C-alpha positions, 0 to 999 in steps of 0.5 A: 479545501472542503471535505468534499475536495479533500475526499476527491483528491485523496481517496482513489479506488479501482474496481478489483481485478486480476494482478500479478502482484500486490504491493502492501505498504507498511506503516510505523503503527502496527495496527495500520500495517495489519489492516493493510496486510489483511486486505492484501491477504484477502486479495490473494486468497480471493484469487485477485493476485498470486503474490504479495510483496510486503514492504517496510523497514524497521519499526520503533516498537518491535524488532521486526520490520513492518514487512515482517509484521505484515507477513505474520498477519498474512500467514495468520490469514492463510497466505503461504510463505512462498506467496510472499516477498519481503522488502525490509529496509525502506522507511518512506513511501518513495523508498518502499517503491524504489526498493520494491522495484529493485527486489523485483528486478533481482528476482527476475519478476519485474519484466513479466509484470502486467498489473499490480495492486497497490494496497494501503490506507484509503487516504494514502492511495493518491500519493501511492498511485502517483509515486508507483506510476513514476517507479513502474512506468506507463506500461504496468497497470496499477490498481488502487486497492485500499482497505476498508477498515478505517479512515475511509472516504465516508468516515475520515471527516468526522473521526478525531483519529482520522482527520489529522492523518488525512490533513497531513496527507493532503499537505504531502500530496499537494507538495508532490503535485506542486499545488 
């Protein structure tokens, strides 16, 4: 695949819009989780959503879960604790979504959702969007809302840090889509 084809495949973005909730996906690297949490916090503080669901389980380099790490970042940005839900057990993107759906159902929030922001890295958005559609079904509007801090559609191909991440994601997405 060419760099252009990879960019078209992976880098999905919707215009900002209103949502009932933003799901912020954790990452085992704390700085990547922090980038995602800062973007989720901005969506809430800018009035695009009213609640964050931070999802991600235990990390190797901290006693806190990815969700707890992201909650601390969001609090530092001014997000009140009452505006956050935490899912702290998941280890993969599939688990992030499955356990988030379960948490929302237990909190009696699932049936009232009309729109969700999906917050992750730009290169992760195709897979997140595809898996979220499977998890939430066709009736909830999903908004792909990647952060812009690193590994963007414009920078990944020339970045020694981003290039291998993006190529690994291509393999995952192609396997998911049956290519």
